[in-house]
Every structure is written in structure tokens, then in C-alpha cells.
KOLDO-306757 format. One record per residue (C-alpha): residue number from 1; residue in three letters; x, y, z. Coordinates in Angstrom, 2 decimals, padded with zeros to 5 digits, always signed. Example, Ala and Ser with C-alpha at 12.3 -4.5 7.8 and 13.67 -1.06 7.14 Angstrom:
<atom seq="1" type="ALA" xx="+012.30" yy="-004.50" zz="+007.80"/>
<atom seq="2" type="SER" xx="+013.67" yy="-001.06" zz="+007.14"/>
This chain:
<atom seq="1" type="MET" xx="+000.00" yy="+000.00" zz="+000.00"/>
<atom seq="2" type="LYS" xx="+001.38" yy="+003.37" zz="-000.99"/>
<atom seq="3" type="LYS" xx="+002.06" yy="+005.95" zz="+001.70"/>
<atom seq="4" type="VAL" xx="+003.00" yy="+009.61" zz="+001.55"/>
<atom seq="5" type="PHE" xx="+006.28" yy="+010.74" zz="+003.11"/>
<atom seq="6" type="LEU" xx="+007.73" yy="+014.17" zz="+003.74"/>
<atom seq="7" type="VAL" xx="+011.41" yy="+014.21" zz="+002.80"/>
<atom seq="8" type="ILE" xx="+013.49" yy="+017.22" zz="+003.82"/>
<atom seq="9" type="HIS" xx="+017.17" yy="+017.57" zz="+002.99"/>
<atom seq="10" type="GLU" xx="+019.82" yy="+020.21" zz="+003.58"/>
<atom seq="11" type="LEU" xx="+019.54" yy="+023.14" zz="+001.20"/>
<atom seq="12" type="GLY" xx="+023.21" yy="+022.83" zz="+000.29"/>
<atom seq="13" type="ILE" xx="+022.76" yy="+019.49" zz="-001.50"/>
<atom seq="14" type="ILE" xx="+020.30" yy="+020.47" zz="-004.19"/>
<atom seq="15" type="ASN" xx="+021.46" yy="+018.85" zz="-007.41"/>
<atom seq="16" type="ASP" xx="+020.13" yy="+016.71" zz="-010.25"/>
<atom seq="17" type="VAL" xx="+021.36" yy="+013.40" zz="-008.80"/>
<atom seq="18" type="LEU" xx="+019.42" yy="+013.93" zz="-005.58"/>
<atom seq="19" type="LYS" xx="+016.32" yy="+015.13" zz="-007.44"/>
<atom seq="20" type="ASP" xx="+016.42" yy="+012.08" zz="-009.71"/>
<atom seq="21" type="ARG" xx="+016.77" yy="+009.72" zz="-006.76"/>
<atom seq="22" type="ILE" xx="+013.80" yy="+011.24" zz="-004.98"/>
<atom seq="23" type="ARG" xx="+011.65" yy="+011.28" zz="-008.11"/>
<atom seq="24" type="SER" xx="+012.48" yy="+007.62" zz="-008.76"/>
<atom seq="25" type="LEU" xx="+010.73" yy="+006.68" zz="-005.50"/>
<atom seq="26" type="GLY" xx="+007.25" yy="+007.43" zz="-006.85"/>
<atom seq="27" type="ARG" xx="+004.88" yy="+010.30" zz="-007.44"/>
<atom seq="28" type="SER" xx="+006.45" yy="+013.40" zz="-005.93"/>
<atom seq="29" type="TYR" xx="+005.89" yy="+017.08" zz="-005.24"/>
<atom seq="30" type="VAL" xx="+008.65" yy="+019.54" zz="-004.30"/>
<atom seq="31" type="PHE" xx="+008.33" yy="+022.87" zz="-002.50"/>
<atom seq="32" type="TRP" xx="+010.82" yy="+025.31" zz="-000.99"/>
<atom seq="33" type="ASN" xx="+013.56" yy="+023.52" zz="-002.97"/>
<atom seq="34" type="ASN" xx="+014.28" yy="+020.97" zz="-000.23"/>
<atom seq="35" type="HIS" xx="+010.86" yy="+019.70" zz="+000.91"/>
<atom seq="36" type="TRP" xx="+009.37" yy="+016.78" zz="-000.99"/>
<atom seq="37" type="LEU" xx="+006.16" yy="+014.81" zz="-000.71"/>
<atom seq="38" type="VAL" xx="+006.68" yy="+011.33" zz="-002.09"/>
<atom seq="39" type="GLU" xx="+004.10" yy="+008.58" zz="-002.59"/>
<atom seq="40" type="THR" xx="+005.72" yy="+005.16" zz="-002.35"/>
<atom seq="41" type="ASP" xx="+005.48" yy="+001.60" zz="-001.01"/>
<atom seq="42" type="LEU" xx="+008.84" yy="+001.98" zz="+000.74"/>
<atom seq="43" type="THR" xx="+009.50" yy="+002.62" zz="+004.43"/>
<atom seq="44" type="ALA" xx="+011.20" yy="+005.76" zz="+005.73"/>
<atom seq="45" type="GLU" xx="+014.40" yy="+003.77" zz="+006.26"/>
<atom seq="46" type="GLU" xx="+014.31" yy="+002.37" zz="+002.72"/>
<atom seq="47" type="ILE" xx="+013.77" yy="+005.86" zz="+001.32"/>
<atom seq="48" type="TYR" xx="+016.77" yy="+007.13" zz="+003.27"/>
<atom seq="49" type="HIS" xx="+019.05" yy="+004.38" zz="+002.02"/>
<atom seq="50" type="ARG" xx="+017.99" yy="+004.91" zz="-001.59"/>
<atom seq="51" type="ILE" xx="+018.61" yy="+008.65" zz="-001.62"/>
<atom seq="52" type="ALA" xx="+021.46" yy="+009.04" zz="+000.88"/>
<atom seq="53" type="CYS" xx="+023.85" yy="+006.36" zz="-000.34"/>
<atom seq="54" type="ASP" xx="+027.42" yy="+007.21" zz="-001.44"/>
<atom seq="55" type="ILE" xx="+027.77" yy="+010.95" zz="-002.14"/>
<atom seq="56" type="PHE" xx="+024.99" yy="+012.01" zz="+000.26"/>
<atom seq="57" type="GLU" xx="+025.72" yy="+009.69" zz="+003.21"/>
<atom seq="58" type="ARG" xx="+027.04" yy="+012.52" zz="+005.40"/>
<atom seq="59" type="GLN" xx="+024.17" yy="+014.92" zz="+004.64"/>
<atom seq="60" type="ALA" xx="+021.14" yy="+015.53" zz="+006.84"/>
<atom seq="61" type="PHE" xx="+017.75" yy="+014.13" zz="+005.84"/>
<atom seq="62" type="PHE" xx="+014.43" yy="+014.07" zz="+007.68"/>
<atom seq="63" type="ILE" xx="+011.89" yy="+011.53" zz="+006.43"/>
<atom seq="64" type="VAL" xx="+008.48" yy="+011.07" zz="+008.02"/>
<atom seq="65" type="GLU" xx="+005.27" yy="+009.38" zz="+006.92"/>
<atom seq="66" type="ILE" xx="+002.27" yy="+011.68" zz="+006.60"/>
<atom seq="67" type="THR" xx="-001.17" yy="+010.29" zz="+007.27"/>
<atom seq="68" type="ASN" xx="-004.35" yy="+012.13" zz="+006.52"/>
<atom seq="69" type="LYS" xx="-007.24" yy="+009.77" zz="+006.92"/>
<atom seq="70" type="SER" xx="-009.86" yy="+012.47" zz="+007.48"/>
<atom seq="71" type="ARG" xx="-008.67" yy="+014.92" zz="+004.79"/>
<atom seq="72" type="GLU" xx="-008.76" yy="+017.51" zz="+007.59"/>
<atom seq="73" type="GLY" xx="-005.22" yy="+016.83" zz="+008.74"/>
<atom seq="74" type="TYR" xx="-003.57" yy="+019.64" zz="+006.79"/>
<atom seq="75" type="TRP" xx="-004.24" yy="+023.33" zz="+006.45"/>
<atom seq="76" type="GLY" xx="-002.41" yy="+026.45" zz="+005.39"/>
<atom seq="77" type="ILE" xx="-001.58" yy="+028.76" zz="+002.55"/>
<atom seq="78" type="MET" xx="+000.46" yy="+027.15" zz="-000.21"/>
<atom seq="79" type="ASN" xx="+000.59" yy="+026.98" zz="-003.97"/>
<atom seq="80" type="ARG" xx="-002.68" yy="+025.52" zz="-005.25"/>
<atom seq="81" type="THR" xx="-000.77" yy="+022.76" zz="-007.01"/>
<atom seq="82" type="LEU" xx="+000.09" yy="+021.29" zz="-003.59"/>
<atom seq="83" type="TRP" xx="-003.57" yy="+020.98" zz="-002.61"/>
<atom seq="84" type="LYS" xx="-004.31" yy="+019.32" zz="-005.96"/>
<atom seq="85" type="TRP" xx="-001.39" yy="+016.93" zz="-005.45"/>
<atom seq="86" type="LEU" xx="-002.66" yy="+015.99" zz="-001.98"/>
<atom seq="87" type="LYS" xx="-006.16" yy="+015.27" zz="-003.25"/>
<atom seq="88" type="ASN" xx="-004.73" yy="+012.72" zz="-005.68"/>
<atom seq="89" type="GLU" xx="-002.99" yy="+010.69" zz="-002.98"/>
């Protein structure tokens, strides 16, 4: 079963390799350049190992599963594309 994770990485490691690794995990949405929502079957630990291996192993990552069973579990002001992305989860 697919779950949605928030993946945050250090701003200093924005590059195409990292972006490609995160996108390869599943459907994704990026905001503020270093915050990603990713829909995947993987666990948080598996996500970490897939994106942080080799050149990123000493960089900071925060990965947490987001649950929103009631559709009332998020609120705020963001780009409308984020709300559309969340509705498709």
C-alpha cells in the first residue's frame, strides 16, 4: 500500500542526482527547494538508504510518513498545485 512521506534535505545538496533519486521513488511534489512529498510503497528507512547512499551519506535528511485519513489533517496557505497533489494521494 502506498504511503506519503515528507522528505526534507539540507539546502546545500540540491542537485540533479538527488532530485532524480527522490523522483524515482514514486509520485512526488517539491516545494521550498528541499521539501518533498513522495508517494511510495517503501518505508522511511528504505527511502533514506535509496537517496542518501554514497555521495549524500554525510548529509542531513528528515523523512516522516504523513497520514491524513480524514482529509482535515492539513491546512495552510500554499501553492494551489500542492492541494491538488494531496487530493490525488
